[in-house]
N, C-alpha and C positions, 0 to 999 in steps of 0.2 A: 284381504283375499289372497294375496300372493302366497302367504304362508301355507294356505290349504290347497293350492293348485296341484301339488304333487300327489295328493290323495284322491284326485278325481278318478272315477272309473273311466275306462276307455269309452264306454257307451255315453256317459255323461259328457265327457270331453268332446266327442264327435258332435253331440247335439249342440253344445254351446259354440263350438267352432262354426258349425253350419249356420246357426241362427245369428251369428255375429255378436253373441254375448261374451265371447272370449277371443282375444287376439292371439294368433299362433305364436307370434314373437314373444309375448308375455308368458305364455305357457312354457315354451321351450326354455326361456331364461330361468324360470322357476326350477325346472328340472336340471338345467346345467348348474345352477347355484347349489342345489341340493347334492348333486353328484360331487361337486368340488368339496363341499363341507363333509361329505361322508366317504371321502376317498380312501379312508382306512379299510373300508369293506372290500376294496380291490375287485369290484364286480366286472370291470371292463378290462380287456386287453388293449383295444384300440378305441380311443374316445377323443375326438378332435373338435372342441367347441367352435372354433372359427369356421371349420368346414360345415358344421351343422348350421351355423348362422347364415353362411353364404347360400345354403341350399333352400332357404325359406322363400317361397313364392306363394302366390294365391293358388290354392289347390282345391279343385272340386271334389265331390264325394267319390266313393262312399266313406273315405276316411278323413277328408277335409284337413289334412296336415297332421293327423294323429302321430305323435312320436312313438317309435317302436325300436327294438334292438334285435340283434341276431346273435345266436350262439356262434362262436368264431370257428365254425366249420362250414358256414354257408358262404359261397363265393360272392365277393363284391369286387368290382373293377376299381373302385376308388379308395378302398381300404384293404389292408393286408388280410389274408385268411391264414391263420397260423396253426389252428388246432391245438394251441397251447404247447407246441413243441419247438425246440430251438431251431431245428433245420428249416422251418417254414416261417421264421420270424419276419422276413421281408417279402414273403411270397404274395404276389398280386396276380390273381387270375385275370384272364382277358375279358371276361364278361360277368355280369351278375347271374347268380343262380335264378332259375325261373321263379322260385317263391319270393326271392328278394325283389325281383323286377315286378312281380304281381302286386306286392305291397306298396312299392313306390308308385306304380301306375295307378293304384287306387287312391293315391294322395298321401301316403304315409311318409313321415320324416324319419330317416334312419339316424339314430342317436349314437350308434357305435356297435362294436363287436364284443361279445361278452365272454368271460373266462369260463373254463371248463377243465375237467380232468384231462390230462394230456392224451391227445388222440382219442378222446371220448372214453378212455378207461378211467377207473378210479371213482372213489366215493367221498373223499375227504376235502377236496379243494386245496390240498397241499401241492405246490409245484415249485421246485427250486429255481426254475427258469423264469417264472412269471409271478411268483409270490403266492401268498395264502389268501384264499377267498373266505370271507368271514360271514357268519350268519347274522342277519339283522336283528334277530331276537336274542343274540348273545355273541358278542365279538369273539369270544374265545371258543366258540362251538363251530362244528363243521356245517357247511350248507347242504351236504349231500351231493350226489353226482349222477351222471357227469355234467349235467347242465346247471352246475352250482352257481356260477355267476349270473346266469339268466334268472333263476329263482330268487337269488339274493337281491338282484337289482329291482325286480318287480316287488318283492316283499318289503324292500326298504323305501319304496316310493321314488325311485330314480327314473322309472319309465313305467307307463301303465300296462304295456303288453309287450311280449317278445316271442321270438321263435326259438325253441330249443330242439333237441332231437332225442329219440328214445330207441334204444336197442333192446334193453332188458328192464328198463324202469327209469331212464335218465331224464324224463320230463316229470314223472309222478313222484319219485323219491325226493328230489330237492324241493318240489312244490310242497310236499307234506312237511318237510323240515323247516322251510322258510315261510310258511303261512300264506301260500297262494294256491291257485287252481292250476293243475297241469293236465293236459289232454294228450293221450296217444290215440290218433285216429286209426281206423282200420288200415292195415298195410296196403299201400297203393292209392289211398285217397288223395294224398298230396304228391306233387311232382318232386321227386327226390334227386333230380339231376343237379350237378354243380355243388355237391355237398361231399366233404371228405368223409369216406365211408368206414364202416366196420363190416357190415354184413348186409348184402342185398336182400336176403331173405327176411331179415328182422328189422333193419333200420327204417325209421320214419321220422320225419319232422313233426313237431307238435307245438301248439301255442301254450304259453303260460301267461296268466293274467290274474286280476284280483277277484274276479267273479266268473261264474259260468256264462253269464250274458256277455261279458267281455270276450271270453273264449269263442262264443258263437259268432260274435262280430268278426273276429279274425278268421274263423273257419269259413265264413261265407266268401272271403277273399281267396283263401287257399284251396277251396273246393267249389269253384263257381258252378252254378247250375244244380249240382247235386244237393248242396246245402239248402238252396232256395226252395226245394220241393219237399223238404222233410218236416216231420211234426214239430210244432212250436211249443205246445204245452202238454203236460201229463198231470193227471190227478193222482195224489197219493192214496186216497181212499180206494181200496180194492186192488192196489198195485201189488203184484206178487214179486217178492225179492228173495233170492236164494241166500242163505247164510250157511256156508260150508264150514262148520266148526272144526272139523279135522284138518290138520296141517296149517291152514291159514290163521287159526286162532290159538295154536299151540305156543307155549313158552313166550308169551307177550310181556313186555315191560308193564308193571302194574298201572302206570298212568295211561298207557295206550289201551290196555284192557278196559279201564274205567271209562275213558272217553268214548270208546267204541260201543260199549254196552249202553251208555247214556244215549248215544245217537240212535241205536236200535230201539230203545224204549220210546224215544220221541217219535220215530217213524211208526211204531206200532200204535201209539196213542193217536196218531193222525190217520189211522185206518189202513196203513200198509200191512200186507199179509207177509209175515216173515216165515219162509219155508226152510226149516233147518234140515238140510240134506247135504251130505258130503259129495265131493267129486272123487270117486274111487280111482286109485292107482295114478293120481295126477303126478306125484313127485317122481315116480319111476318113469312115466312117459316123458316128462320134461327133461329128465337127465339124459335120455336117449337122443334128444333133439338139441338141447342147449349148446353145450361146448363143442360137440362135433360139427355143428353148422357154423358157429362163430369162428372157431379156430381154423377151420378149413377156408372159410371165405375171406377172412380179414387180410391175409397176405395178397390174395388174388385181387381183391377190391381196391386196396391201397395202391398196389402197383399199377393197376389199370387207371386209377384216377391220376396219378403222377404223369403217366404217359399221355393220356388223352388231353390233359390240360397243359401240357408242355412245361411241367415243373422242371427246374434245373437240377434234378437229382434223382437217383434211383431209390428204390425202397431200402436196399441195404445201406445206402448212405444216410437215409433218413433215420433208420433204426440205430445206426452208430452214434447218432447225436441225441437220442432220447434221454431225457433228464431223470425220469423216475425209475429206480432200479426194477421194481416189479413189472412195470410196463415193458421195459427193455428186455427183461428175462422172457416174458411171454412172447414178444415179437421175434426174438432170436430163436426161440423154439419153433415158432411158426415157419421162419425162414429155413431152418434146418429140417423141417418136416418130421419133427420128433413125435407129434401128438396125435394127429388124425390122418388116417389113410383115405384114399379116394373111395374105397369100398365102404368104409364106415360113414363117410359123408353122404354117399348116395343112398345108403340104407336109412340114414337119419331123415333125408329129404323125401324119399319115395315111400318109406314104410312108416316111420315113427311120427313124423310131423302130421301126416294125414290122420293117424290114430289119435294123436293129441287133439287135433281139431274136432274129430268125431266125438271124442269124450265130452268136450265142451258143448257141442251141438246137442248131444243126447241129454245132457244136464238141463239145458234150457227147455228142450221139448218135453221131456218126460215129467218134469216138475212144474211145467207151465209157468216159468219165471221170466220176467222181462230183463232182469239183470241180477248179478250177485254182488254182495257187499262184504268187504273185508277190510281190516286195517291196512293202510297203504304200506306201512313199515312196522316191524315188530317192536321198534323202540324209537324215541325221539332223537334229536341231534345230540351227539356226545361231544365232549371237549376236544379241541384240536390237540394232537400229539405230533411230535417230530416225525418226518419221513423215516421209515424203517421201524418206528414204534407204533405206527398207526394201522398195522395190519390186523389188529384185534381191537375190539371194544368190549365193554362189560355189559352183560345182560343177565339179570337175575343172579348176580354174585359170582359169575364166572366169565373168563375171556372167551369170545367167539370171533370168528372171522368177520371182519368189518364188511367187506364187499358182499360175501354170500349171505350174511344176515340181513343187511338192508335190502337186498334185491329179492329176498325169499318170496314175498307175496306178489311181486310184480312180474316175475320172470316167466312163468308158464303162459300167461295170457299174451306176453310178447312173442314167445315161441309160436303161439297159435295165430298170431297176427290180428288179434281181436281189438276192438275199440275199448279204451279204458280211460277213466277220469278220476283224478284225486281232488277232493275238496277238503277244506279245513273242518275238523270235527271237534276241536277243543284244544286245550293246552295242558301241559304237564304241571306238576305242582310248582316248578320253578319257572313257569311261563313260556315254555318252548312249545311250538305248534305241533299238532298231531293231525294226521290225515286219514280220511276214509276213502277207499278206492271202490269205484263202481265199474263193473265189467259187463259189457253187453255182448249179444251174439254178433257174429260176423256181419259187417256192413249195416249195423243198426245205429250208426253214429248220431244221426239227428234225434232219434228217440232217446238214446243214452244221454245226450246233452240236455234234453227236456227233462228227463228223470233227475239228472244232476241239479238242474235249476230248481226243481220242486223240492228236493232234499235240502239243498242249500238254504232255501227260504225258511225252513222250520228249525234249523240248527242255530245255536247262538252265534252271533258274529264274533270273529276273532279279534281280540284287542290289537291295536296297532303297536308295532315295536317302539320301545323307548329309545329313540336315537337323538 
């Protein structure tokens, strides 16, 4: 039995812990052992088995001791919060972030802090200061980002559920590449205090797990009260789903295209109504919001975090120690105010973002669709390349920008603050996971998760990684 414990779903683990069919110490030891054996994946930045063992006590529900992990931007008083950057290697905040405290108060067992792209930038898992994060479905492939360690840890069976964070796709992209479920809630649904930020307008925490039911379990802790009153089930028969072929379905890797079309065929066969209508002008609207908001807010938000949490350095001192050249270049430009003026930022926030949100709202209303479905990423995981050489990947025979290509299908819904869910839809010919993204109207989180669970139930289960 011990050999299989690491593949328990979070829901099943909680049931067995609650009923006394599983001892928490046995479950934790199985996960600690697997983490040690798969240390080459490098999914954790901080993982202290003895501290985990000492924390084990009898814990009532709703989690009954369920092991979980945190992306290493979420404050914890007993473990460092590094954001995978050298300047914060030993940084210990004074208190837990509210979301960390909520999961602990619900009976969760914190297993450690997981690796990410430095300061939540990046897509590849490459980091000269903390090492390379590896994809469980292929050691020599990228995990996606920026929550790459979180997705790789869940996908590898090191922890059943974890909290990542998503600014432009950082929960959904690595979930798609590492074979798990990633959820971006409506902006503001989760308490985002005590988290090393990029953009207050766009950042949100979000759970990653092995199934939509597991995500819903964590969502009920992170959004108490709200989640309890939301729909639990949705029937596929008669469910109207938008399929915006333009932009989202352009220039796909052939394996992604095949997996997505197969998923759509399965949904249609089960009675879902696929409404093939595009979202007009989406790319232009998002361009007016995306970088102007992020590049204006990141310096302000990081500086405020360091000051408010009494970190022992300034933003300039932090940037001076950034390890990844492209991240350092970006932040230095932000500090020098080279990119975005205050007027451009205000226009993006006051004019263009409302226009983007209105475009999505019109789409859902005019076409009477409950959600839209698109490939999460245009391509599966690509092989790791050295830093400096990883700025491009190959797509359909030509080099394309790594970051902009992987984020293409997740970015606009992030700018609009909408709830989004990525679930596994199949694998490539060489066995790498592929994801299907489901995007719902503003504040439709509960219904979106119910739709995701209904879709997940009719798609073929993803094979486990050969580790």
